[in-house]
C-alpha positions, -999 to 999 in steps of 0.1 A, spaced: 409 -65 -218 412 -75 -181 430 -109 -176 432 -108 -138 399 -113 -120 395 -106 -82 366 -126 -66 355 -116 -31 325 -111 -8 317 -76 3 306 -87 38 338 -107 42 369 -90 28 360 -59 9 388 -39 24 415 -64 17 402 -69 -19 403 -32 -25 439 -30 -14 449 -60 -35 433 -45 -65 452 -12 -60 486 -30 -57 479 -54 -87 467 -25 -109 499 -6 -101 520 -36 -111 500 -49 -141 480 -19 -152 444 -9 -145 429 -23 -177 442 -58 -168 426 -61 -134 388 -66 -129 372 -66 -95 334 -59 -95 304 -73 -112 281 -49 -94 275 -29 -125 256 -57 -143 225 -40 -157 190 -49 -145 175 -76 -167 209 -87 -179 218 -124 -175 243 -122 -147 255 -159 -151 263 -152 -188 280 -120 -179 302 -138 -154 310 -165 -179 320 -140 -205 342 -121 -181 359 -152 -168 365 -165 -203 387 -135 -210 407 -139 -179 439 -159 -174 439 -158 -136 413 -156 -109 423 -144 -74 397 -157 -49 400 -136 -17 389 -156 13 384 -139 47 373 -152 81 336 -150 72 339 -164 37 327 -200 45 299 -187 68 286 -164 40 288 -192 14 268 -215 36 241 -189 43 233 -186 6 201 -204 -2 199 -231 -28 195 -216 -63 200 -180 -51 219 -156 -73 253 -158 -58 280 -140 -78 309 -156 -60 298 -191 -65 292 -185 -102 326 -168 -106 346 -197 -90 325 -224 -107 330 -207 -141 367 -205 -136 369 -242 -125 349 -252 -156 372 -234 -179 403 -246 -161 415 -210 -155 443 -206 -131 428 -199 -96 449 -186 -67 431 -186 -33 443 -157 -12 437 -160 26 433 -127 45 424 -117 80 437 -150 95 413 -171 74 420 -208 67 415 -227 34 380 -243 33 378 -281 32 359 -301 7 331 -307 31 326 -270 36 321 -264 -2 292 -271 -25 299 -298 -52 305 -272 -79 333 -256 -59 349 -287 -44 379 -286 -66 388 -252 -51 401 -269 -19 429 -285 -39 443 -252 -52 474 -240 -35 466 -210 -14 487 -179 -5 483 -161 28 485 -123 28 491 -111 64 485 -75 75 519 -73 92 537 -84 60 512 -70 35 538 -56 10 560 -87 10 531 -111 6 514 -91 -22 547 -90 -40 548 -128 -38 513 -129 -51 521 -106 -80 550 -128 -90 528 -158 -90 502 -141 -111 529 -127 -135 540 -163 -142 505 -170 -156 495 -137 -173 528 -125 -186 550 -95 -179 542 -65 -158 523 -43 -182 523 -14 -158 561 -14 -154 566 -21 -191 544 8 -201 563 30 -176 597 19 -191 585 26 -227 571 60 -217 602 69 -197 624 59 -227 603 80 -250 606 110 -226 644 106 -225 647 104 -263 625 135 -266 646 154 -241 678 144 -259 665 157 -292 655 190 -276 689 193 -260 706 186 -293 685 212 -310 693 238 -284 730 230 -286 730 234 -324 712 267 -321 737 280 -295 767 270 -317 751 287 -348 744 319 -328 780 321 -315 793 317 -351 770 344 -366 771 371 -339 795 401 -346 828 401 -328 829 426 -299 850 458 -303 878 459 -278 886 493 -261 912 501 -236 904 526 -208 928 537 -181 912 548 -149 933 563 -121 917 563 -87 931 576 -54 900 568 -33 901 539 -9 873 515 -17 847 513 10 845 479 27 816 457 17 788 456 42 785 424 62 760 400 47 737 383 72 715 354 63 684 342 83 675 306 78 638 297 84 633 261 93 606 245 72 575 235 90 570 197 89 537 186 73 532 162 102 526 192 125 492 198 108 479 166 124 491 172 160 464 174 186 428 161 192 402 158 165 365 147 166 353 130 134 319 121 119 323 88 100 299 70 77 297 40 55 274 39 25 239 29 36 247 30 73 241 55 100 270 79 109 290 76 141 316 96 159 353 88 167 381 107 184 416 109 169 446 120 189 479 125 171 512 131 189 540 145 166 576 143 175 598 156 147 584 138 117 572 108 137 535 104 144 519 83 171 486 85 188 452 69 195 418 65 178 389 60 201 360 41 186 326 33 200 339 -3 204 373 5 220 406 23 216 432 15 189 468 29 188 480 46 157 505 22 140 530 25 111 522 62 104 538 74 72 538 108 55 539 111 17 537 148 8 508 160 29 490 127 30 492 105 62 486 68 61 484 46 92 463 18 107 448 8 140 442 -25 157 418 -32 186 396 -60 198 360 -47 197 336 -55 226 321 -90 224 347 -100 198 378 -122 201 398 -111 170 413 -77 164 398 -52 139 424 -37 116 413 -3 102 435 14 76 434 52 71 445 76 44 442 112 57 449 147 45 449 177 69 436 211 58 436 244 78 408 233 102 399 197 92 411 163 83 394 144 55 401 107 54 389 73 42 390 43 66 390 7 52 383 -25 71 370 -60 62 335 -47 60 341 -19 35 351 17 32 341 47 54 346 84 48 350 110 75 357 146 83 375 154 115 377 188 131 399 200 160 385 193 194 377 226 212 391 228 247 366 228 275 363 263 290 
């Protein structure tokens, strides 16, 4: 049963919430982390479903992005607002609530909240910054662990690792015993003495030459210009251009969006999977857009997912053909 509940608004911080869910699931185990109430069946009482889910949780993580307050205030009186119900249910049950500020957001004041959520403003918030994401999420996970107990994911890993070690030792012991028994039971070899007289001079051994082939770096598969078709669910597709510059195993470059250019930052290879992010200030905006990528290059194309504060997009990039 899940005992960590992640509350967020899709139009505000879907990308950050997804990354938080992945990290917390890795630490505490997937069954212990609950993120979405979108699968509530038609006709089902959504308020009761929220209450039942919150009742089983020990900690509610409220992800607050830069548009969280604006989205909250746009909701009409009495409308079915999952987020308000989630937080209100947690406050009524006195469940531990940890507000998590992302994207440079600030903690809402009492005056910005409806009466049912006013107590949220007194909860101590934790900021998760893009430039220190790993460290901040580790602090968040430690705070959650103090309320929900040990790291189930790590505990399970330790138990499964211990079991595999014990099994391996048992197999090794069995093989050792079999080898000793075989040596004791096999017949002794018959010793013979043969004298061979040779007057021929042995031919010198031919020289051995070895050719070492340097492995090709997986990063090389990304080098060059690519044109990609990108689409978010329910939205029209658009086109971007990706340029990767590979120097050894280091990857830099640029992604050209319809709204501006963003440099490739913090590119890392894990096997044949490349992760990186870009940052640029779109036209008519004052704050930078952070877009995070996970990409895998094939023979002629790159398939990737791109995550930002508005959701997840999928794309396929193909090499840009040179102009004749």
